[in-house]
C-alpha positions in Angstrom: 207.5 247.0 18.0 206.9 243.4 17.0 203.4 241.9 16.6 203.8 239.9 19.7 204.2 243.1 21.8 201.3 244.7 20.0 199.1 241.7 20.6 200.1 241.6 24.2 198.9 245.1 24.7 195.4 243.9 24.1 195.6 241.9 27.3 197.3 244.5 29.6 195.3 247.0 31.6 196.3 250.3 33.2 195.0 250.1 36.8 194.6 253.8 37.1 192.6 254.0 33.9 190.3 251.1 34.3 190.2 249.5 37.7 186.8 248.0 37.2 187.9 246.2 34.0 191.0 244.9 35.9 188.9 243.5 38.8 186.6 241.8 36.3 189.5 240.4 34.4 191.1 239.1 37.6 187.9 237.4 38.5 187.7 235.8 35.1 191.3 234.6 35.4 190.7 233.1 38.8 187.6 231.3 37.5 189.5 230.0 34.4 192.7 228.8 36.0 194.2 227.9 39.4 196.5 230.5 40.9 200.1 229.6 39.8 203.2 229.6 42.0 206.8 229.5 40.9 207.0 225.9 42.0 203.7 224.7 40.7 202.6 224.2 37.0 200.0 226.6 35.6 196.5 225.2 35.2 195.0 225.4 31.7 191.9 227.6 31.5 188.8 225.4 31.6 186.3 227.4 29.7 187.1 225.5 26.4 187.8 221.8 25.8 191.3 221.1 24.5 191.2 220.1 20.8 193.9 219.4 18.2 195.8 222.5 17.3 195.6 223.7 13.7 199.1 223.9 12.1 198.2 226.3 9.3 197.9 230.0 9.8 195.7 230.5 6.8 192.5 229.2 8.4 189.7 231.6 7.6 188.2 233.5 10.5 184.8 232.3 11.8 183.2 235.7 11.1 181.7 235.6 7.6 180.1 239.0 7.4 181.1 242.4 8.7 178.4 244.6 10.0 180.5 247.2 11.9 180.2 250.8 11.0 183.7 252.0 12.1 183.4 255.7 11.4 180.2 256.5 13.3 180.7 259.0 16.3 182.5 257.2 19.1 180.6 255.8 22.1 182.3 255.1 25.5 184.0 251.7 25.4 183.1 249.4 28.3 186.0 246.9 28.3 185.6 243.2 28.7 189.2 242.5 28.1 192.4 244.1 29.5 194.1 246.6 27.2 197.0 248.9 27.7 197.6 252.6 27.7 197.3 254.5 24.4 200.6 255.1 22.7 201.6 257.2 19.7 201.5 255.6 16.3 202.6 256.7 12.9 200.5 254.2 11.0 198.4 255.7 8.2 195.7 254.1 5.9 197.3 252.0 3.2 194.8 253.2 0.6 195.2 256.8 -0.7 192.8 259.1 1.2 190.3 260.8 -1.0 189.7 263.6 1.5 191.7 266.9 1.0 193.1 266.9 4.6 196.5 265.4 5.0 196.6 262.2 7.0 197.7 262.8 10.5 199.6 260.5 12.9 197.0 258.8 15.1 196.8 257.8 18.7 196.0 254.3 19.9 192.4 254.4 21.3 191.0 252.1 23.9 187.8 251.7 22.0 189.6 250.5 18.9 191.7 248.1 20.9 188.5 246.8 22.5 187.1 246.2 19.0 190.2 244.4 17.8 190.3 242.2 21.0 186.7 241.3 20.4 187.5 240.3 16.8 190.3 238.1 18.1 187.9 236.6 20.7 185.4 235.9 17.9 188.0 234.2 15.8 189.8 232.3 18.5 191.0 228.9 17.3 189.5 225.9 19.2 192.1 224.2 21.4 195.4 225.5 22.8 197.4 228.1 21.0 199.0 231.5 21.4 195.7 233.0 22.7 195.6 230.7 25.7 199.4 231.0 26.3 199.1 234.8 26.3 196.2 234.8 28.6 198.2 232.9 31.2 201.4 234.8 30.7 199.6 238.2 31.2 197.4 237.0 34.1 197.9 239.4 37.0 198.2 236.6 39.5 200.8 234.8 37.4 202.8 238.1 37.0 202.8 238.5 40.8 203.9 234.9 41.2 206.6 235.0 38.5 207.6 238.6 37.7 210.3 237.5 35.1 208.7 237.4 31.7 211.0 234.7 30.3 210.5 232.4 33.2 206.7 233.1 33.2 206.5 232.3 29.4 208.5 229.0 29.8 206.4 227.9 32.8 203.1 228.6 31.0 204.3 227.0 27.8 205.3 223.7 29.4 202.2 223.7 31.5 200.0 223.8 28.4 202.2 221.3 26.6 201.8 218.9 29.5 198.0 219.0 29.1 198.1 219.0 25.3 201.1 217.3 23.7 200.2 218.8 20.3 201.3 222.2 21.7 204.7 223.1 20.2 206.8 226.1 19.6 205.9 226.0 15.9 202.1 225.6 16.6 202.3 228.7 18.9 204.1 230.7 16.2 201.6 229.4 13.5 198.7 230.6 15.6 200.3 234.0 15.9 200.4 234.2 12.1 196.7 233.2 12.1 195.7 236.0 14.5 197.8 238.5 12.4 195.8 237.4 9.4 192.6 238.0 11.4 193.7 241.4 12.4 194.8 242.3 8.9 191.5 241.2 7.4 189.7 243.3 10.0 191.9 246.3 9.0 190.8 245.8 5.4 187.2 246.1 6.6 188.2 249.3 8.3 189.7 250.6 5.1 186.6 249.7 3.1 184.4 251.4 5.7 186.7 254.4 5.6 186.5 254.7 1.8 182.7 254.3 1.8 182.4 257.0 4.5 184.7 259.4 2.7 182.6 258.8 -0.5 179.3 259.5 1.3 180.4 262.3 3.7 183.2 264.0 1.7 183.1 263.2 -2.0 179.3 263.4 -2.4 179.0 266.9 -0.7 182.0 268.0 -2.8 180.2 266.9 -6.0 177.1 268.8 -4.8 179.3 271.9 -4.3 180.7 271.5 -7.8 177.2 271.2 -9.2 176.0 274.3 -7.3 179.1 276.2 -8.3 178.4 275.4 -11.9 174.8 276.5 -11.5 176.0 279.7 -9.8 178.3 280.4 -12.7 175.5 279.9 -15.2 173.4 282.4 -13.2 176.3 284.9 -13.0 176.7 284.5 -16.8 173.0 285.0 -17.3 173.0 288.1 -15.0 176.0 289.5 -16.9 174.1 289.0 -20.2 170.9 290.7 -18.8 173.0 293.5 -17.4 174.5 294.1 -20.9 171.0 294.0 -22.4 169.7 296.5 -19.9 172.6 298.8 -20.6 172.0 298.6 -24.3 168.3 299.3 -23.8 169.0 302.2 -21.5 171.2 303.8 -24.1 168.6 303.3 -26.8 166.0 304.9 -24.5 168.3 307.8 -23.9 169.0 308.3 -27.6 165.3 308.0 -28.6 164.2 310.3 -25.8 166.6 313.0 -27.0 165.6 312.5 -30.6 161.9 312.6 -30.0 162.1 315.6 -27.7 164.0 317.5 -30.3 161.4 316.6 -32.9 158.6 317.7 -30.6 160.4 321.0 -29.9 160.6 321.5 -33.7 156.8 320.9 -34.0 156.1 323.2 -31.1 158.2 326.0 -32.6 156.6 325.5 -36.1 153.0 325.4 -34.7 153.7 328.3 -32.5 154.9 330.3 -35.5 151.9 329.5 -37.6 149.4 330.3 -34.8 151.2 333.5 -34.1 151.0 334.5 -37.7 147.3 333.7 -37.9 146.6 335.8 -34.8 148.5 338.7 -36.2 146.6 338.4 -39.6 143.3 338.3 -37.7 144.1 341.5 -35.8 145.4 343.2 -38.9 142.3 342.3 -41.0 140.0 343.2 -38.2 141.4 346.8 -38.3 141.5 347.1 -42.1 138.1 345.8 -42.8 135.2 348.0 -41.6 
């Protein structure tokens, strides 16, 4: 799928999924431009004064500082712009993940599309370019008036060109390159946020686990050493107890013999001597 189709999906709404967003977008479209018909030229949206169209696609985005935290728990996205149904995507982060889990194929999320469309809005080039052309082409009223995409594109292009002679095919293509650069820079911000979040929520706890595991091993080694010392002491106690008991038994026997002899001598002398 080319970038043009991907970008277009930012401005297409599924009526069943977000009817409120569609009604709001249709009201914005009616306020910004006159309802076109196949025989009448399309009126340029009036919310922005027409200015000279930049010819270079390398113009820096207006946004100078990123404050988004992309990897916080998701909140419900209230759409201010039309976006399309989610579709399967096999895109993976371009930087090598530091988490153990294998990267999985992702799903296009409305909340992320909303964020990207907001970034494009914030960095919209003053004047007439692809942004304005796409808004007209994908206008629900214009689609009803001119169902054929090619005819609708040509009608919108020449209507804008009639109002701003600086609009050319090349200026439209250059502006697409500019918006691609804006989106790519925002994706780099996403990658930076991803890596920082992995570092804080995955790598830091892993390091703590490694530290605790090392401490546990030290304790296990210490316990093993203590167990060995206890075993040695128990053996020494057993040996000493046996040795001392044997010696005491010898003393008991010896003393008993002497006392026995003395008692016998006393009895004998008591009988002999009158």
